[in-house]
C-alpha positions in Angstrom: -0.6 -2.6 -18.3 1.2 0.7 -19.1 4.2 0.1 -21.6 6.8 2.7 -22.5 8.7 2.3 -25.8 11.6 4.5 -26.6 13.6 4.3 -29.9 15.5 6.9 -31.7 14.7 5.4 -35.2 10.9 6.0 -36.1 10.8 2.8 -38.1 12.1 0.8 -35.1 9.6 2.5 -32.8 6.7 1.8 -35.1 7.7 -1.8 -35.5 8.1 -2.6 -31.7 4.9 -0.6 -30.8 3.1 -2.5 -33.5 4.0 -5.9 -32.2 3.1 -4.9 -28.6 -0.2 -3.6 -29.5 -0.9 -6.9 -31.4 0.2 -9.0 -28.4 -1.4 -6.9 -25.8 -4.3 -4.9 -27.3 -5.6 -3.8 -23.9 -2.3 -2.2 -22.8 -1.6 1.4 -22.9 1.5 2.2 -25.0 3.5 5.4 -24.5 5.9 5.8 -27.4 8.8 8.4 -27.6 11.8 8.9 -29.9 13.3 11.2 -27.3 14.5 9.6 -24.0 14.3 12.8 -21.9 10.7 13.3 -23.0 10.0 9.6 -22.0 11.5 10.2 -18.6 9.3 13.3 -18.0 6.3 11.2 -18.8 7.4 8.3 -16.5 7.6 10.9 -13.7 3.9 11.6 -14.2 2.6 8.2 -14.3 3.9 4.7 -13.2 5.2 2.5 -16.0 5.0 -1.4 -15.8 7.2 -2.3 -18.7 9.8 -0.2 -20.7 11.3 -1.2 -24.1 14.4 1.0 -24.4 16.7 1.3 -27.3 20.3 1.1 -26.1 21.8 3.3 -28.7 19.9 6.6 -27.9 21.6 9.9 -28.5 20.1 12.4 -26.0 20.4 9.8 -23.1 21.5 6.2 -23.5 19.0 3.3 -22.9 21.1 2.2 -19.9 20.9 5.6 -18.4 17.2 5.9 -19.0 16.8 2.5 -17.5 18.6 3.4 -14.2 16.4 6.5 -13.9 13.2 4.6 -14.6 14.2 2.0 -12.0 14.8 4.8 -9.4 11.3 5.9 -10.0 9.9 2.5 -9.8 12.0 -0.5 -8.5 9.6 -3.1 -9.9 9.6 -1.8 -13.5 10.3 -4.4 -16.2 13.2 -3.2 -18.4 13.5 -4.8 -21.8 16.4 -3.4 -23.8 16.6 -3.5 -27.6 20.0 -3.3 -29.4 21.9 -4.0 -32.6 24.3 -6.4 -30.8 24.9 -8.1 -27.5 27.7 -5.6 -26.4 25.7 -4.2 -23.5 23.9 -7.4 -22.4 26.0 -7.6 -19.1 25.1 -3.9 -18.3 21.4 -4.9 -18.7 21.9 -7.8 -16.3 23.4 -5.5 -13.7 20.3 -3.3 -14.1 18.2 -6.5 -13.2 16.6 -6.1 -16.7 13.7 -8.3 -17.7 14.9 -9.0 -21.1 17.2 -8.1 -24.0 16.3 -8.1 -27.7 18.5 -7.9 -30.8 17.0 -5.6 -33.5 15.1 -6.2 -35.5 13.1 -8.2 -33.0 10.8 -11.0 -34.1 7.3 -11.1 -32.8 7.8 -14.4 -31.1 10.8 -12.8 -29.2 8.7 -9.9 -28.0 6.0 -12.3 -27.0 8.4 -14.4 -25.0 9.6 -11.4 -23.1 6.2 -10.2 -22.3 5.1 -13.6 -21.2 8.1 -14.0 -18.8 8.4 -10.6 -17.1 10.8 -10.2 -14.1 8.0 -8.6 -12.1 4.7 -10.1 -13.3 1.4 -8.1 -12.9 0.1 -10.2 -10.0 3.3 -9.5 -7.9 3.3 -5.9 -8.8 -0.2 -5.4 -7.6 1.2 -6.0 -4.0 2.2 -2.5 -3.1 5.3 -2.0 -1.2 4.0 0.7 1.2 1.4 -0.3 3.8 -0.2 2.4 6.2 -1.6 0.8 9.4 -4.2 3.1 11.0 -6.4 0.7 13.1 -4.9 0.7 16.5 -1.5 2.6 16.6 -0.3 4.3 13.3 2.5 2.6 11.6 4.2 2.9 8.1 5.7 -0.2 6.6 7.8 -0.6 3.5 8.4 -4.1 2.3 6.8 -5.4 5.5 9.1 -3.6 7.9 8.3 -0.4 9.9 10.0 2.7 8.7 12.3 4.4 11.1 12.5 8.3 10.4 15.1 10.6 11.9 12.5 12.5 13.8 9.4 11.0 15.4 7.3 13.9 14.2 7.9 12.8 10.7 5.8 9.8 11.1 3.0 11.9 12.5 3.2 14.0 9.3 2.7 10.9 7.3 -0.1 9.8 9.5 -1.9 13.1 9.0 -1.6 12.8 5.2 -2.9 9.3 5.3 -5.8 10.5 7.6 -6.6 13.3 5.0 -6.9 10.6 2.2 -5.2 12.2 -0.7 -6.3 15.8 0.1 -3.5 18.4 -0.3 -2.6 19.6 3.2 -1.0 22.9 3.7 2.0 23.6 5.9 -0.2 25.7 8.2 -2.7 22.8 8.5 0.1 20.5 9.4 1.5 22.9 12.0 -2.0 23.4 13.5 -2.5 19.7 13.8 0.8 18.7 15.1 1.4 21.6 17.6 -2.1 23.5 17.8 -1.2 26.8 19.5 2.1 25.6 21.2 5.0 27.9 20.6 6.5 30.3 18.1 4.9 29.5 14.6 8.1 30.7 12.9 10.1 28.1 14.7 7.4 25.5 13.9 7.7 26.4 10.3 11.4 25.8 10.4 11.0 22.6 12.2 8.4 21.4 9.6 10.9 22.1 6.9 13.2 19.6 8.5 10.4 17.1 8.9 9.6 17.4 5.2 13.2 16.9 4.3 13.5 13.9 6.5 10.5 12.5 4.9 11.9 13.2 1.4 15.2 11.6 2.3 13.8 8.5 3.9 11.3 7.8 1.1 13.9 8.4 -1.5 16.3 6.0 0.2 13.6 3.2 -0.3 12.8 4.4 -3.7 9.2 5.2 -2.9 9.2 9.0 -2.9 6.4 9.1 -5.5 3.9 8.2 -2.8 4.0 12.0 -1.9 2.4 14.6 -4.2 3.9 18.1 -3.8 2.4 21.4 -4.6 3.6 24.9 -3.4 3.1 25.1 0.2 1.3 21.8 0.6 1.7 18.0 0.3 -0.6 14.9 0.0 -0.4 11.1 0.0 -0.9 9.3 -3.3 -3.7 7.0 -2.2 -3.3 4.9 -5.4 0.3 4.0 -4.5 -0.1 2.7 -1.0 -2.0 -0.1 0.7 -4.0 1.2 3.7 -6.4 -0.7 6.1 -8.5 2.4 6.4 -8.9 2.9 2.6 -9.8 -0.8 2.1 -12.2 -0.9 5.0 -14.0 2.3 3.8 -14.6 0.9 0.3 -16.3 -2.1 1.6 -16.6 -2.2 5.5 -18.5 -5.6 5.5 -16.1 -7.3 3.0 -12.8 -5.7 3.9 -9.8 -7.9 4.7 -9.1 -5.5 7.6 -11.2 -5.5 10.9 -12.1 -2.3 12.6 -12.1 -2.9 16.5 -12.9 0.5 17.7 -9.3 2.0 17.6 -7.8 4.5 15.2 -4.5 6.1 15.2 -4.2 6.0 19.0 -1.2 8.2 19.3 -2.8 11.2 17.6 -5.6 13.4 19.0 -6.3 15.1 15.8 -7.6 11.7 14.5 -10.7 11.9 16.7 -12.8 13.6 14.1 -12.4 10.8 11.5 -12.5 8.2 14.3 -16.0 9.4 15.2 -17.0 9.0 11.5 -15.6 5.5 11.4 -17.5 4.5 14.6 -20.7 5.7 13.0 -20.1 3.5 9.9 -19.3 0.6 12.2 -22.3 1.0 14.4 -24.6 1.1 11.3 -23.2 -2.3 10.2 -24.4 -3.7 13.4 -28.0 -2.5 13.2 
């Protein structure tokens, strides 16, 4: 479990992190006295639980909590405060808990034992990519409707590439091959990437896409995928490969052939 602790006062920060480390010795604790630095770190790696001091100066604990929830809707927010004045605001943020400083060890233990989003529930990832048969992207069990049909194909290509950064040129070559003006295709691809960004942001899962200059990739650790699960353990996977892979897209034939070979070897 990765836990973020943010307190302006060094003594408060030391006290809360000390109790957390005692109660959860196997957890990873990220501690900050600066809320903006904490937010920057949370953008790099997903946080499970955040203890946030309400009366922070650079950015209030409530503001920081909202930003963290935008990054991860299933984060457990536990606020610490000198009084109960902002308890209602914490409720509106769907906080997991609210502690009055200085918190007692038993109170911290209570909050950690009764998280709003327990670890078992968080392990069920919100995004599922179906590749066997026709490709489909699901968020919270429902298929995603993009503005452009080609946007879904971009996602399919990224899933097919299994976390490898895919350049704009590679995307254009796969989607259109040698069809038409490459400059126009580049402009169209920018629209597709914006559609992808807007749609995933709407569902608060934009962090499944990893961006570099001129290329993008899928974060394989943040999605569930029948292909990925099957490749790890073809014989024991919960998903069955029945000979069909991304039926809509011809560029999937190369990986399809590799999957077939693995499947044939299991039958021998």
